[in-house]
NUNU-281634 format. One record per residue (C-alpha): x, y, z; residue number from 1; chain. Coordinates in Angstrom, 3 decimals, padded with zeros to 6 digits. Layout:
! residues N
u_v_w_num_chaine
X_Y_Z_NUM_A $
...
***
This chain:
! residues 471
u_v_w_num_chaine
119.664_065.492_103.105_1_A $
118.978_069.128_102.225_2_A $
121.152_071.898_103.633_3_A $
120.329_075.374_104.851_4_A $
122.301_078.529_105.276_5_A $
121.657_079.534_108.852_6_A $
124.130_082.357_109.243_7_A $
127.006_084.350_107.830_8_A $
129.766_082.506_106.063_9_A $
133.392_083.519_106.432_10_A $
135.543_084.149_103.373_11_A $
139.243_084.372_102.838_12_A $
140.871_085.870_099.781_13_A $
140.993_082.425_098.206_14_A $
137.242_081.859_097.927_15_A $
136.076_079.579_095.161_16_A $
132.928_081.233_093.898_17_A $
131.682_078.501_091.529_18_A $
131.544_075.769_094.159_19_A $
130.336_078.156_096.836_20_A $
127.496_079.418_094.697_21_A $
126.456_075.972_093.546_22_A $
126.262_074.800_097.137_23_A $
124.130_077.823_097.946_24_A $
121.914_077.165_094.956_25_A $
121.301_073.609_096.111_26_A $
120.146_074.898_099.482_27_A $
117.906_077.497_097.812_28_A $
116.206_075.379_095.174_29_A $
116.048_072.057_096.996_30_A $
118.130_068.914_096.663_31_A $
115.959_067.079_094.194_32_A $
116.335_069.829_091.596_33_A $
120.028_069.083_091.130_34_A $
121.893_066.545_093.226_35_A $
121.645_065.085_096.713_36_A $
124.467_066.383_098.888_37_A $
125.219_066.449_102.585_38_A $
127.993_069.004_102.230_39_A $
127.650_071.526_099.406_40_A $
131.396_072.180_099.567_41_A $
131.896_068.725_098.051_42_A $
130.220_069.765_094.794_43_A $
132.706_069.610_091.933_44_A $
133.239_072.413_089.418_45_A $
132.255_070.095_086.584_46_A $
128.814_069.761_088.187_47_A $
128.535_073.526_088.385_48_A $
129.266_073.827_084.660_49_A $
126.859_071.098_083.529_50_A $
123.725_072.213_081.619_51_A $
121.509_070.492_084.186_52_A $
122.808_072.937_086.801_53_A $
121.764_076.057_084.862_54_A $
118.735_076.884_087.013_55_A $
120.688_076.296_090.216_56_A $
123.549_078.468_089.002_57_A $
121.190_081.377_088.336_58_A $
119.583_080.897_091.750_59_A $
123.066_080.965_093.256_60_A $
123.737_084.235_091.437_61_A $
120.498_085.691_092.808_62_A $
121.508_084.614_096.303_63_A $
124.831_086.424_096.018_64_A $
123.267_089.591_094.572_65_A $
120.667_089.656_097.360_66_A $
123.340_089.127_099.996_67_A $
125.452_091.942_098.546_68_A $
122.520_094.345_098.307_69_A $
121.328_093.802_101.877_70_A $
124.848_094.095_103.296_71_A $
126.063_097.222_101.518_72_A $
122.674_098.935_101.856_73_A $
123.601_099.661_105.486_74_A $
126.763_101.741_104.866_75_A $
125.097_103.478_101.930_76_A $
121.901_104.349_103.823_77_A $
123.507_105.585_107.027_78_A $
125.708_107.890_104.963_79_A $
122.448_109.509_103.833_80_A $
119.623_110.430_106.187_81_A $
117.420_107.314_106.358_82_A $
119.009_105.536_109.330_83_A $
121.192_106.672_112.212_84_A $
123.565_105.133_114.724_85_A $
122.029_103.979_118.002_86_A $
124.314_101.166_119.154_87_A $
127.936_100.601_120.135_88_A $
129.888_100.064_116.902_89_A $
131.451_103.421_116.105_90_A $
132.201_102.499_112.488_91_A $
128.502_103.077_111.877_92_A $
128.794_106.492_113.526_93_A $
131.699_107.400_111.259_94_A $
129.566_106.753_108.186_95_A $
126.615_108.628_109.671_96_A $
128.829_111.678_110.219_97_A $
129.733_111.682_106.531_98_A $
133.199_110.101_106.586_99_A $
132.485_107.833_103.645_100_A $
135.871_107.420_101.965_101_A $
137.660_105.524_104.743_102_A $
138.565_102.119_103.237_103_A $
139.241_100.737_106.726_104_A $
135.721_101.321_107.996_105_A $
134.626_098.033_109.525_106_A $
131.342_097.780_107.641_107_A $
132.416_099.197_104.306_108_A $
135.197_096.610_104.449_109_A $
133.013_093.726_105.593_110_A $
130.482_094.048_102.797_111_A $
132.835_094.828_099.909_112_A $
133.527_091.114_099.486_113_A $
129.817_090.436_099.127_114_A $
129.654_092.952_096.291_115_A $
132.692_091.436_094.577_116_A $
131.326_087.899_094.816_117_A $
127.870_088.966_093.638_118_A $
129.342_090.714_090.611_119_A $
131.548_087.728_089.764_120_A $
128.717_085.259_090.151_121_A $
126.298_087.019_087.784_122_A $
129.005_087.312_085.150_123_A $
129.935_083.655_085.538_124_A $
126.299_082.590_085.310_125_A $
125.882_084.528_082.071_126_A $
129.049_083.043_080.566_127_A $
127.975_079.508_081.422_128_A $
124.371_079.853_080.288_129_A $
125.287_081.649_077.072_130_A $
127.548_078.705_076.293_131_A $
124.788_076.196_077.009_132_A $
122.355_078.211_074.896_133_A $
124.750_078.404_071.944_134_A $
125.222_074.650_072.126_135_A $
121.470_074.050_072.263_136_A $
121.732_072.546_075.739_137_A $
119.893_075.190_077.781_138_A $
116.631_073.675_078.974_139_A $
114.902_076.956_079.860_140_A $
116.100_080.106_078.113_141_A $
114.325_082.195_080.754_142_A $
117.124_081.184_083.120_143_A $
119.491_083.162_080.914_144_A $
117.077_086.103_080.885_145_A $
117.000_085.981_084.692_146_A $
120.797_086.028_084.776_147_A $
120.760_089.162_082.611_148_A $
118.267_090.773_085.017_149_A $
120.342_090.004_088.102_150_A $
123.455_091.251_086.324_151_A $
121.690_094.508_085.448_152_A $
120.708_094.991_089.080_153_A $
124.212_094.212_090.342_154_A $
125.996_096.561_087.951_155_A $
123.624_099.447_088.692_156_A $
124.071_098.981_092.445_157_A $
127.852_099.091_092.109_158_A $
127.753_102.177_089.906_159_A $
125.279_103.940_092.213_160_A $
127.084_103.203_095.487_161_A $
130.824_103.143_094.771_162_A $
133.472_105.609_093.652_163_A $
135.629_102.836_092.163_164_A $
135.594_099.061_091.832_165_A $
137.700_096.051_090.829_166_A $
136.577_093.198_088.578_167_A $
138.842_090.360_089.632_168_A $
138.406_086.686_088.767_169_A $
138.615_084.683_091.977_170_A $
142.320_084.713_092.907_171_A $
143.373_086.631_089.788_172_A $
143.459_090.307_090.742_173_A $
142.442_093.075_088.368_174_A $
143.214_096.785_088.619_175_A $
140.482_099.226_089.639_176_A $
138.522_100.576_086.707_177_A $
138.849_104.178_087.963_178_A $
136.206_106.695_089.070_179_A $
135.768_108.148_085.584_180_A $
134.841_104.693_084.228_181_A $
132.165_103.855_086.791_182_A $
129.508_105.326_084.508_183_A $
130.292_102.630_081.943_184_A $
128.780_100.062_084.309_185_A $
125.344_101.470_083.481_186_A $
126.053_100.887_079.798_187_A $
126.974_097.281_080.611_188_A $
123.809_096.869_082.660_189_A $
121.617_098.292_079.898_190_A $
123.249_095.975_077.350_191_A $
122.563_092.950_079.565_192_A $
118.954_094.008_080.025_193_A $
118.620_094.445_076.242_194_A $
119.745_090.839_075.878_195_A $
117.239_089.692_078.467_196_A $
114.394_091.490_076.733_197_A $
115.381_089.848_073.442_198_A $
114.596_086.549_075.177_199_A $
111.623_087.453_077.368_200_A $
109.524_090.554_076.840_201_A $
106.281_089.539_078.558_202_A $
105.065_088.320_081.921_203_A $
106.630_089.302_085.230_204_A $
110.150_088.599_084.009_205_A $
109.693_090.785_080.941_206_A $
108.174_093.524_083.078_207_A $
111.091_093.368_085.514_208_A $
113.648_093.509_082.699_209_A $
111.906_096.517_081.160_210_A $
111.556_098.285_084.519_211_A $
115.180_097.618_085.404_212_A $
116.290_099.034_082.067_213_A $
114.287_102.196_082.821_214_A $
115.936_102.383_086.227_215_A $
119.417_101.856_084.741_216_A $
118.934_104.601_082.149_217_A $
117.632_107.028_084.754_218_A $
120.480_106.174_087.151_219_A $
123.028_106.701_084.385_220_A $
121.690_110.205_083.820_221_A $
121.954_110.911_087.548_222_A $
125.551_109.637_087.564_223_A $
126.379_111.895_084.655_224_A $
125.835_114.925_086.906_225_A $
127.171_113.663_090.250_226_A $
129.088_110.440_089.676_227_A $
132.702_111.208_088.959_228_A $
133.092_114.161_091.301_229_A $
136.840_114.255_090.675_230_A $
136.250_115.741_087.229_231_A $
133.335_118.010_088.074_232_A $
133.614_121.642_089.035_233_A $
132.253_123.345_092.117_234_A $
130.548_126.684_092.146_235_A $
129.812_129.480_094.580_236_A $
126.123_129.142_093.783_237_A $
124.121_127.111_094.495_238_A $
125.441_125.952_097.854_239_A $
124.558_123.065_100.103_240_A $
123.756_124.313_103.610_241_A $
124.287_122.160_106.663_242_A $
121.514_122.524_109.265_243_A $
124.116_124.131_111.545_244_A $
124.230_127.002_109.067_245_A $
127.560_126.104_107.457_246_A $
127.396_126.493_103.679_247_A $
129.634_124.846_101.122_248_A $
129.863_124.975_097.361_249_A $
128.312_122.001_095.631_250_A $
128.699_120.297_092.294_251_A $
127.198_122.239_089.421_252_A $
124.044_120.305_088.545_253_A $
122.135_121.232_085.396_254_A $
118.421_121.783_085.589_255_A $
118.545_121.972_089.424_256_A $
119.391_118.293_089.607_257_A $
116.461_117.028_087.545_258_A $
117.042_114.259_085.019_259_A $
115.598_114.347_081.535_260_A $
115.905_110.944_079.881_261_A $
113.312_110.105_077.213_262_A $
114.552_106.534_076.813_263_A $
114.133_105.882_080.541_264_A $
110.631_107.379_080.480_265_A $
109.681_105.258_077.460_266_A $
110.840_102.077_079.168_267_A $
109.041_103.042_082.381_268_A $
105.797_103.575_080.464_269_A $
106.276_100.216_078.739_270_A $
106.744_098.471_082.092_271_A $
103.573_100.100_083.435_272_A $
101.673_099.016_080.327_273_A $
102.696_095.411_081.001_274_A $
100.983_095.397_084.395_275_A $
098.646_097.836_086.078_276_A $
098.234_098.570_089.749_277_A $
100.743_098.875_092.553_278_A $
103.142_096.079_091.575_279_A $
106.605_095.464_093.047_280_A $
109.589_093.230_092.482_281_A $
111.246_092.417_095.812_282_A $
114.301_090.596_097.063_283_A $
112.881_088.272_099.729_284_A $
114.878_087.172_102.769_285_A $
113.910_084.155_104.845_286_A $
115.908_082.378_107.536_287_A $
115.703_079.003_105.792_288_A $
117.826_080.329_102.921_289_A $
119.171_083.847_103.441_290_A $
118.604_086.595_105.967_291_A $
118.968_090.305_105.306_292_A $
122.170_091.670_106.812_293_A $
120.572_095.108_106.737_294_A $
117.673_093.831_108.821_295_A $
120.009_091.972_111.150_296_A $
122.149_095.011_111.957_297_A $
119.332_097.561_112.123_298_A $
116.242_095.776_113.404_299_A $
117.598_092.711_115.205_300_A $
120.959_093.826_116.666_301_A $
119.644_097.425_116.751_302_A $
123.022_098.983_116.055_303_A $
121.164_101.572_113.971_304_A $
117.555_102.695_113.721_305_A $
115.328_104.702_111.420_306_A $
116.514_108.291_111.711_307_A $
114.856_111.151_113.559_308_A $
114.119_112.763_110.193_309_A $
111.494_110.063_109.624_310_A $
110.213_109.023_113.037_311_A $
110.109_109.472_116.785_312_A $
112.372_107.132_118.719_313_A $
111.004_104.862_121.427_314_A $
112.381_105.304_124.952_315_A $
114.968_102.599_124.234_316_A $
116.327_104.724_121.358_317_A $
116.621_101.561_119.256_318_A $
113.355_101.643_117.304_319_A $
110.826_104.126_115.955_320_A $
107.345_103.970_117.444_321_A $
105.653_106.747_115.450_322_A $
106.268_108.725_112.281_323_A $
107.583_112.291_112.222_324_A $
107.868_112.913_108.457_325_A $
104.708_114.575_107.158_326_A $
103.206_114.327_103.730_327_A $
103.839_117.754_102.271_328_A $
100.302_118.168_100.917_329_A $
098.055_116.516_103.515_330_A $
100.334_117.473_106.447_331_A $
099.791_114.143_108.185_332_A $
102.389_111.495_109.098_333_A $
103.192_110.152_105.675_334_A $
101.341_106.830_105.241_335_A $
104.065_105.510_102.931_336_A $
106.658_105.824_105.718_337_A $
104.190_104.348_108.206_338_A $
103.870_101.320_105.933_339_A $
107.616_100.918_105.363_340_A $
108.789_101.413_108.926_341_A $
106.011_100.163_111.174_342_A $
104.604_097.373_109.002_343_A $
107.193_096.044_106.568_344_A $
110.660_096.668_107.990_345_A $
111.017_096.971_111.758_346_A $
108.704_094.114_112.786_347_A $
110.326_091.599_110.432_348_A $
113.907_091.968_111.674_349_A $
116.184_090.096_109.239_350_A $
113.368_088.297_107.399_351_A $
111.993_091.122_105.281_352_A $
111.648_092.228_101.685_353_A $
113.882_094.779_099.953_354_A $
112.095_096.426_097.023_355_A $
114.066_096.589_093.768_356_A $
111.487_097.755_091.221_357_A $
107.959_099.079_091.458_358_A $
105.138_100.745_089.580_359_A $
105.703_103.782_091.795_360_A $
109.330_103.969_090.719_361_A $
108.283_103.907_087.068_362_A $
105.776_106.735_087.549_363_A $
108.504_108.769_089.252_364_A $
110.890_108.322_086.315_365_A $
108.199_109.528_083.921_366_A $
107.234_112.446_086.168_367_A $
110.834_113.623_086.493_368_A $
111.465_113.432_082.769_369_A $
108.342_115.503_082.122_370_A $
109.239_118.096_084.747_371_A $
112.836_118.388_083.550_372_A $
111.788_118.655_079.903_373_A $
108.536_120.608_079.907_374_A $
107.982_121.916_083.421_375_A $
105.002_121.430_085.716_376_A $
102.568_120.341_083.020_377_A $
099.357_118.363_083.320_378_A $
101.379_115.319_082.256_379_A $
103.743_115.810_085.191_380_A $
100.809_116.191_087.584_381_A $
099.194_113.027_086.210_382_A $
102.329_110.965_086.833_383_A $
103.095_112.361_090.264_384_A $
099.470_111.926_091.324_385_A $
099.437_108.353_090.053_386_A $
102.129_107.702_092.681_387_A $
100.239_109.604_095.352_388_A $
096.998_107.747_094.604_389_A $
098.776_104.406_095.033_390_A $
100.036_105.659_098.397_391_A $
096.636_106.830_099.646_392_A $
097.290_110.577_099.804_393_A $
095.614_113.546_098.132_394_A $
096.500_114.802_094.678_395_A $
099.102_117.494_094.282_396_A $
098.168_120.644_092.388_397_A $
100.035_123.842_091.650_398_A $
097.869_125.447_094.353_399_A $
099.063_123.012_097.025_400_A $
101.782_125.365_098.210_401_A $
104.530_122.897_097.245_402_A $
106.653_123.381_094.135_403_A $
106.738_120.715_091.442_404_A $
110.413_120.019_092.163_405_A $
109.757_119.673_095.900_406_A $
106.840_117.285_095.417_407_A $
109.031_115.128_093.171_408_A $
111.797_115.087_095.789_409_A $
109.295_114.166_098.511_410_A $
107.667_111.411_096.462_411_A $
111.058_109.905_095.671_412_A $
111.988_110.111_099.336_413_A $
108.949_108.259_100.655_414_A $
108.295_105.798_097.807_415_A $
111.930_104.729_097.383_416_A $
112.673_104.600_101.107_417_A $
115.655_102.378_101.950_418_A $
115.964_101.187_098.356_419_A $
119.461_102.592_097.865_420_A $
118.589_105.863_096.106_421_A $
118.536_108.549_098.790_422_A $
122.195_109.602_099.022_423_A $
122.353_110.104_095.242_424_A $
119.226_112.257_095.468_425_A $
120.630_114.263_098.370_426_A $
123.727_115.115_096.366_427_A $
121.949_116.100_093.189_428_A $
119.219_118.101_094.920_429_A $
121.578_119.846_097.372_430_A $
120.252_118.279_100.597_431_A $
122.491_117.884_103.661_432_A $
121.994_115.455_106.520_433_A $
121.886_117.161_109.900_434_A $
124.194_114.402_111.123_435_A $
127.007_115.175_108.662_436_A $
130.067_116.791_110.209_437_A $
130.768_119.789_107.956_438_A $
134.468_118.835_107.854_439_A $
133.799_115.340_106.478_440_A $
133.576_114.570_102.786_441_A $
129.831_113.939_102.412_442_A $
129.408_117.639_103.114_443_A $
132.788_119.092_102.151_444_A $
133.022_117.180_098.848_445_A $
129.468_116.153_097.911_446_A $
129.269_113.398_095.343_447_A $
131.577_110.915_097.074_448_A $
130.496_107.329_097.518_449_A $
131.890_104.132_099.045_450_A $
135.528_103.193_098.401_451_A $
137.361_100.028_097.474_452_A $
137.858_098.488_100.919_453_A $
141.070_097.783_102.788_454_A $
140.901_094.005_102.456_455_A $
140.843_094.369_098.672_456_A $
143.645_096.946_098.788_457_A $
145.822_094.641_100.900_458_A $
145.179_091.577_098.746_459_A $
145.271_093.157_095.281_460_A $
148.709_093.533_093.709_461_A $
147.464_096.455_091.607_462_A $
146.606_098.381_094.793_463_A $
149.182_097.125_097.294_464_A $
152.759_098.260_096.565_465_A $
154.094_095.330_098.633_466_A $
152.898_092.871_095.961_467_A $
154.124_092.365_092.419_468_A $
151.477_091.252_089.979_469_A $
152.252_088.065_088.046_470_A $
153.540_088.878_084.583_471_A $
***
């Protein structure tokens, strides 16, 4: 009999990731592809480590990465300006107001485990498959390339969304790596993606590896100006101004927050050359295997909704029924936000797609590099208008009444909507949410991200002074 995951699974500190993930993989890929089981918890670790299980192990890693992304996307996004609190759980409100650093926040805490398991699972998959490959036992080397891709995604997410992290091994606790070392996770991600491209450099998998490497390089450059805020200086100018009129000094960002990264632009161009048109790589969520926790909390339970910055709330105040955000050139409700909110996200509840990579994202990386390096050239206009053409809006020109920097910010805002990029952009471009309380850290100390959560602090001997670590 085949098994399905029909809901959330509880975890204690003593989770056994290999057997858990293998059971998940069986439910994802189908029983006949590995072994027939009635209870996936009965799968033995030796089965998990067998070469025949390689494909299932990688699928299990993907499952965990998807689960982590969809869960932690909620706390990250509500700390920005894309969603806002509309329900009864005040831990969401706390995040919306800009109190991001609280390790005891219910939702930051709940989803930290998903991130830790996802990170562990991709690393374990790589270790196992590299061993099989070295021994000549790996049936399909593309499975290893997929593991490198999922690892690259996982490491970039952690580096983008967290101020610090721990890399424990099941019940063996590790110390936090420290805020100043979070940028090294991008280097790890890029190295993994290099290894994947050495295996597969064509087809959709090759395109995704190349695009993810472009994204990782771009994100690393962004982190270099906002990531470790504890070592960065603040200045009297420029300032970030809260809509209430309160101004605060912000992190000194070179080049007004723009990123110039030729290697990222080169990879983005290579990914676009591999496939034309408006392509995407999505994480897909379906009830028969895995549902999106982001969709469940926001569109099914309706604890949060798309924010007033983007749409007009229905009378119930739990959904958006029309779009407020205008395209800055055509001055019409932006069709990209119409598509995201009214077609792809809200109606699908917890069975939706979360975009990871896209042709639009690649054009934006190239456009930003050109603008940061050479200014508002014809090359910049060509890249930014390639994105606008894909979205069905008019070309931008210097005569449009919108600066090159502002059109880039707008195009990133609408084309990367709810993809886990907005808060980073708000910090580097000096944008404040009108929901931030000026006394909370999102506004008072811009550049802060999610913390190591309380359940990890309580269970980890390196963080909890009540525990002594084994010698």
